[in-house]
Residue frames as qw, qx, qy, qz and C-alpha x, y, z in Angstrom:
[[0.258, 0.172, -0.053, -0.949, 89.86, 80.42, 158.88],
 [0.501, 0.391, 0.718, -0.285, 86.18, 79.41, 158.52],
 [0.166, 0.071, 0.660, 0.729, 85.16, 79.17, 154.86],
 [0.184, -0.596, -0.674, -0.395, 81.52, 79.89, 155.71],
 [0.201, -0.459, -0.426, 0.754, 80.75, 83.20, 157.42],
 [0.248, 0.767, 0.557, 0.199, 77.89, 85.36, 156.17],
 [0.146, -0.945, -0.023, 0.291, 79.29, 88.61, 157.44],
 [0.404, -0.483, 0.540, 0.559, 82.73, 87.95, 155.93],
 [0.457, 0.369, 0.727, 0.356, 81.00, 86.91, 152.74],
 [0.145, 0.918, 0.370, 0.016, 79.13, 90.17, 152.49],
 [0.296, -0.826, 0.244, 0.412, 82.35, 92.13, 153.27],
 [0.469, -0.178, 0.673, 0.544, 84.23, 90.33, 150.53],
 [0.371, 0.644, 0.621, 0.250, 81.37, 91.05, 148.07],
 [0.021, -0.974, -0.157, 0.164, 81.46, 94.74, 148.95],
 [0.374, -0.631, 0.446, 0.513, 85.23, 94.93, 148.49],
 [0.480, 0.127, 0.731, 0.469, 85.03, 93.13, 145.14],
 [0.254, 0.808, 0.509, 0.154, 82.17, 95.36, 143.90],
 [0.135, -0.933, 0.063, 0.327, 84.08, 98.52, 144.94],
 [0.434, -0.403, 0.585, 0.554, 87.17, 97.31, 143.08],
 [0.406, 0.398, 0.707, 0.420, 85.22, 96.58, 139.94],
 [0.096, 0.916, 0.390, -0.012, 83.37, 99.89, 140.17],
 [0.286, -0.824, 0.203, 0.445, 86.54, 101.90, 140.84],
 [0.373, -0.290, 0.676, 0.566, 88.12, 100.35, 137.75],
 [0.468, 0.534, 0.700, 0.076, 85.17, 100.87, 135.51],
 [0.196, 0.028, 0.266, 0.943, 86.12, 104.42, 134.17],
 [0.342, 0.015, -0.052, -0.938, 82.88, 105.91, 132.73],
 [0.359, -0.183, -0.873, -0.273, 80.93, 102.66, 132.70],
 [0.211, -0.414, -0.773, 0.431, 79.45, 103.03, 136.17],
 [0.123, 0.429, 0.224, -0.866, 78.25, 106.65, 135.95],
 [0.340, 0.164, -0.509, -0.773, 76.92, 106.12, 132.42],
 [0.336, -0.192, -0.913, -0.127, 75.25, 102.90, 133.31],
 [0.091, -0.442, -0.687, 0.570, 73.56, 104.37, 136.35],
 [0.192, 0.336, -0.082, -0.919, 72.44, 107.35, 134.29],
 [0.386, 0.035, -0.713, -0.585, 70.82, 104.96, 131.78],
 [0.269, -0.315, -0.893, 0.177, 69.18, 102.92, 134.49],
 [0.024, 0.403, 0.429, -0.808, 67.78, 106.09, 136.05],
 [0.313, 0.278, -0.272, -0.867, 66.18, 106.92, 132.64],
 [0.131, -0.139, -0.958, -0.216, 64.48, 103.53, 132.27],
 [0.539, -0.357, -0.249, -0.721, 60.68, 103.60, 132.32],
 [0.496, -0.264, 0.660, -0.499, 59.12, 102.20, 135.55],
 [0.852, 0.178, -0.375, -0.320, 58.81, 98.50, 134.80],
 [0.824, -0.407, 0.391, 0.049, 60.42, 95.18, 135.70],
 [0.547, 0.707, -0.448, -0.024, 63.79, 94.26, 134.33],
 [0.929, -0.264, 0.031, 0.259, 66.43, 91.69, 134.78],
 [0.348, -0.701, 0.370, 0.501, 70.14, 92.56, 134.88],
 [0.496, 0.080, 0.701, 0.507, 70.42, 90.80, 131.50],
 [0.269, 0.804, 0.498, 0.183, 67.76, 93.04, 129.99],
 [0.183, -0.948, 0.046, 0.255, 69.53, 96.08, 131.31],
 [0.525, -0.397, 0.561, 0.501, 72.77, 94.74, 129.89],
 [0.494, 0.423, 0.647, 0.399, 71.17, 94.35, 126.49],
 [0.114, 0.948, 0.297, 0.035, 69.93, 97.94, 126.49],
 [0.286, -0.870, 0.245, 0.317, 73.16, 99.39, 127.61],
 [0.562, -0.173, 0.624, 0.514, 75.29, 97.37, 125.24],
 [0.414, 0.654, 0.548, 0.316, 72.96, 98.52, 122.32],
 [0.004, -0.997, -0.073, 0.006, 73.70, 102.11, 123.46],
 [0.595, 0.585, -0.351, 0.424, 77.50, 101.40, 123.32],
 [0.377, -0.708, 0.432, -0.412, 77.89, 101.28, 127.12],
 [0.938, 0.046, -0.340, 0.054, 80.17, 98.33, 127.66],
 [0.533, -0.798, 0.283, -0.007, 82.40, 97.68, 130.68],
 [0.208, 0.692, -0.690, -0.027, 86.05, 96.66, 130.70],
 [0.071, 0.144, -0.974, 0.158, 85.16, 93.39, 132.41],
 [0.468, -0.349, -0.666, -0.464, 81.98, 91.34, 132.57],
 [0.407, -0.386, -0.697, 0.447, 81.96, 91.42, 136.39],
 [0.004, -0.047, -0.102, 0.994, 81.17, 95.18, 136.15],
 [0.399, -0.329, -0.560, -0.647, 77.63, 94.29, 135.16],
 [0.582, -0.478, -0.645, 0.130, 76.90, 92.83, 138.56],
 [0.356, -0.254, -0.312, 0.843, 78.56, 95.73, 140.25],
 [0.119, -0.177, -0.289, -0.933, 76.33, 98.10, 138.22],
 [0.531, -0.436, -0.600, -0.409, 73.14, 96.36, 139.12],
 [0.584, -0.420, -0.547, 0.429, 74.16, 96.05, 142.84],
 [0.204, -0.111, -0.123, 0.965, 75.02, 99.80, 142.89],
 [0.289, -0.283, -0.424, -0.810, 71.65, 100.63, 141.28],
 [0.598, -0.491, -0.629, -0.070, 69.87, 98.64, 143.96],
 [0.500, -0.329, -0.409, 0.689, 71.88, 100.31, 146.77],
 [0.066, -0.048, 0.048, 0.996, 71.08, 103.74, 145.34],
 [0.368, 0.425, 0.586, -0.583, 67.33, 102.99, 145.14],
 [0.337, 0.366, -0.446, -0.744, 67.13, 102.98, 141.32],
 [0.609, 0.024, -0.725, -0.320, 66.12, 99.30, 141.27],
 [0.558, -0.322, 0.537, -0.545, 64.27, 97.12, 143.80],
 [0.082, 0.095, -0.982, -0.138, 64.32, 93.35, 143.81],
 [0.659, -0.149, -0.228, -0.701, 60.85, 91.85, 143.18],
 [0.575, -0.271, 0.714, -0.295, 61.75, 88.55, 144.72],
 [0.888, 0.365, 0.199, -0.197, 61.00, 86.82, 141.47],
 [0.324, -0.460, 0.697, 0.445, 63.54, 84.86, 139.38],
 [0.740, 0.571, 0.109, -0.337, 63.10, 84.41, 135.64],
 [0.853, 0.070, 0.358, 0.372, 64.97, 82.46, 132.98],
 [0.095, -0.649, 0.340, 0.674, 67.70, 84.36, 131.10],
 [0.738, 0.615, 0.164, -0.225, 67.57, 84.52, 127.34],
 [0.170, 0.766, -0.591, -0.185, 71.23, 84.70, 126.36],
 [0.905, 0.187, -0.366, -0.108, 72.21, 81.39, 124.81],
 [0.455, 0.404, -0.653, 0.451, 75.42, 81.27, 126.87],
 [0.360, -0.354, 0.466, -0.726, 73.34, 81.56, 130.04],
 [0.259, -0.058, -0.961, -0.076, 71.61, 78.25, 129.37],
 [0.462, -0.544, -0.432, -0.551, 68.24, 79.70, 130.58],
 [0.412, -0.203, -0.681, 0.570, 69.44, 79.80, 134.20],
 [0.212, -0.849, -0.480, -0.070, 67.30, 81.90, 136.49],
 [0.347, 0.200, -0.165, 0.901, 68.17, 85.53, 137.30],
 [0.067, -0.535, -0.561, 0.628, 66.67, 88.05, 139.67],
 [0.128, 0.689, 0.470, 0.536, 64.05, 90.50, 138.47],
 [0.249, -0.278, -0.301, 0.877, 64.06, 94.08, 139.54],
 [0.122, 0.861, 0.493, 0.027, 61.47, 96.82, 139.59],
 [0.355, 0.328, 0.028, 0.875, 62.67, 100.14, 138.22],
 [0.200, -0.654, -0.509, 0.523, 61.82, 102.73, 140.93],
 [0.236, 0.758, 0.328, 0.512, 60.31, 105.85, 139.56],
 [0.476, -0.283, -0.291, 0.780, 62.34, 108.70, 141.05]]
């Protein structure tokens, strides 16, 4: 089996995101509802995580954050800006993360 295949990579991502989303109980619908209520602006996934965590919306597993942001993009709530900005969480070591525009629905 070839270890490098873009189509299979996307398929594996989608399967993994579905599994995480399916096991997220109320996290996914509550998170999407909160994202939908955000003011039109630019956000990183980290900034959204900070807001949701402050509101008590916390997933069962840290991978659910990525699934939430990916689902919000797929549903048209967020749109990638193409910019990458440094993260602020100390544990992230200032690595770059994607920035998203909140789509005003």
